[in-house]
C-alpha positions in Angstrom: 83.0 136.4 75.5 81.8 138.8 78.2 83.7 141.8 79.4 84.4 140.0 82.7 85.9 137.1 80.7 88.1 139.5 78.8 89.3 141.0 82.0 90.1 137.7 83.6 91.9 136.3 80.4 93.9 139.5 80.0 94.9 139.4 83.6 96.1 135.8 83.2 98.0 136.7 80.1 99.7 139.6 81.9 100.8 137.4 84.8 101.8 134.4 82.6 103.9 136.5 80.1 105.5 138.4 82.9 106.8 135.3 84.7 107.6 133.4 81.5 109.7 136.2 80.0 111.3 137.1 83.3 112.6 133.6 84.1 112.3 130.4 81.9 112.3 132.1 78.5 114.6 135.0 79.3 118.0 133.4 78.7 117.1 131.8 75.3 115.5 135.0 74.0 118.4 137.2 75.1 120.8 134.8 73.4 118.7 134.9 70.2 117.9 138.6 69.9 120.2 140.4 72.3 119.5 142.2 75.7 118.3 145.5 74.3 115.8 143.9 71.8 114.6 141.6 74.6 113.9 144.5 76.9 111.9 146.1 74.1 110.0 143.0 73.4 109.3 142.4 77.1 108.1 146.0 77.6 105.8 145.7 74.5 104.2 142.5 75.7 103.7 143.9 79.2 102.2 147.1 77.7 99.8 145.2 75.4 98.6 142.7 78.1 98.3 145.4 80.8 96.5 147.7 78.3 94.0 145.0 77.5 93.4 144.4 81.1 92.7 148.1 81.7 90.5 148.2 78.7 88.3 145.5 79.9 88.4 146.9 83.5 87.1 150.3 82.3 84.7 148.8 79.8 83.0 146.6 82.5 81.5 149.8 84.0 80.2 150.3 87.4 79.7 147.3 89.7 78.0 147.2 93.2 80.8 147.0 95.9 80.8 144.1 98.3 81.1 146.6 101.1 81.2 150.4 101.5 84.4 151.6 103.2 84.0 153.9 106.1 86.3 156.5 107.5 88.3 153.8 109.5 89.1 151.9 106.3 90.0 155.1 104.4 92.3 156.2 107.2 94.2 152.9 107.3 94.3 152.9 103.5 95.7 156.4 103.4 98.4 155.6 105.9 99.4 152.5 104.0 99.5 154.4 100.7 101.7 157.1 102.3 104.1 154.3 103.4 103.9 152.7 99.9 104.8 156.1 98.3 107.8 156.4 100.6 108.9 152.8 99.6 108.5 153.6 95.9 110.4 156.9 96.2 113.3 155.2 98.0 113.5 152.4 95.5 114.7 154.8 92.8 118.1 155.2 94.4 120.9 152.6 94.6 118.5 149.7 94.2 120.5 146.5 93.6 117.3 144.6 92.6 117.0 146.6 89.4 118.1 145.0 86.1 121.7 145.6 85.4 122.4 147.0 88.8 125.8 146.4 90.4 126.2 144.0 93.3 125.4 145.6 96.6 128.3 146.5 98.9 128.3 147.2 102.6 125.4 147.3 104.9 121.9 148.3 103.6 121.0 152.0 104.1 117.8 154.0 103.9 114.7 152.3 102.6 116.6 149.0 102.2 116.9 148.7 105.9 113.1 148.2 105.9 112.9 145.8 102.9 115.1 144.8 100.0 112.1 145.0 97.6 110.6 148.5 98.2 109.1 148.9 94.8 107.5 145.5 94.7 106.0 146.1 98.2 104.8 149.5 97.1 102.7 147.9 94.3 101.6 145.1 96.6 100.3 147.6 99.2 98.6 149.6 96.5 96.8 146.4 95.3 95.6 145.6 98.8 94.5 149.2 99.5 92.7 149.5 96.2 90.8 146.2 96.8 89.8 147.4 100.3 88.4 150.8 99.2 86.8 149.7 95.8 85.6 146.2 96.8 84.1 145.4 93.4 84.6 142.1 91.5 86.6 143.7 88.7 88.8 145.5 91.3 89.5 142.1 93.0 90.7 140.7 89.6 92.9 143.7 88.9 94.4 143.9 92.4 95.0 140.2 92.7 96.9 140.4 89.4 99.1 143.3 90.6 99.7 141.5 94.0 100.8 138.3 92.3 103.1 140.0 89.9 104.6 142.2 92.7 105.3 139.6 95.3 106.0 136.8 92.8 108.4 139.2 91.1 110.2 139.9 94.3 110.7 136.2 94.9 111.9 135.8 91.4 114.4 138.7 91.8 115.9 137.1 94.9 116.4 133.8 92.9 117.9 135.6 89.9 120.2 137.9 91.8 121.4 135.0 94.0 122.5 133.2 90.8 124.1 136.4 89.2 125.7 137.9 92.3 126.4 134.9 94.5 127.9 135.7 97.9 127.4 139.4 97.5 123.6 139.0 97.2 123.6 136.4 100.0 125.4 138.8 102.4 123.0 141.6 101.3 119.9 139.5 102.0 121.3 138.4 105.4 121.1 142.0 106.4 117.8 142.9 104.9 114.2 141.8 105.2 111.8 140.5 102.5 108.7 141.6 104.4 108.9 145.2 105.5 110.2 145.6 109.1 110.6 141.9 109.6 114.1 142.6 110.9 112.9 145.4 113.2 112.0 149.0 112.9 114.1 151.3 110.7 114.0 154.8 109.2 113.5 155.1 105.5 115.8 158.1 105.4 115.0 161.7 104.6 115.1 161.5 100.8 112.6 158.7 100.6 110.4 160.3 103.2 110.2 163.7 101.6 110.0 162.4 98.1 107.4 159.8 99.0 105.3 162.4 100.9 105.3 164.8 98.1 104.3 162.1 95.6 101.6 160.8 97.9 99.9 164.1 98.4 100.2 165.0 94.7 98.9 161.6 93.5 95.9 161.6 95.9 95.1 165.2 95.0 95.0 164.3 91.3 92.9 161.2 92.0 89.5 161.1 90.3 87.7 160.6 93.6 88.7 162.1 96.9 91.5 160.0 98.3 94.1 160.0 101.0 94.0 162.8 103.6 92.3 165.1 101.0 89.0 163.3 102.0 89.2 165.2 105.3 91.3 168.3 104.5 90.0 169.1 101.0 
């Protein structure tokens, strides 16, 4: 088996176990071993499969990119990652899509006026941006994996929460968008904006290669 085969197989395993454990197998496993043990098992499987994927990704070594991103691509990528950082920061507060969260009440506020799945969209945007600026075969495999899990997971969350929360979730989704800004422009709020901006500049400053606006201001 080549390193490329290992990367592809571990990516398939990561996606398959994520969806199987999140949906068709979840109820029976929780019934058998309990919620807390299931969460530990789920996390362990995710950690192992993702770790294998990253091992093969790094072991594959350098690959020639399909294209070399210019300043225009980097600028768009930086703006998108800034937005993704704001989404991720806002998702940490009062997120009804998280496991065990209470049913949402009232009208959406802050980041949830933009999308009801801010964390999932943050990961999806990262995957798209990473593919655009890296443009290598192994990056395409990694990024496609993250994109599938993020957006597929968002769809799965809608289905699961609709069953668990009923009318409360239906009322919530009628006031929010799945795709960011699909219901019009909205402000993410000051907490998400400030927190996401700090995270974005810190993460891009620590990045192993010049990334974000540091490419021009560093």
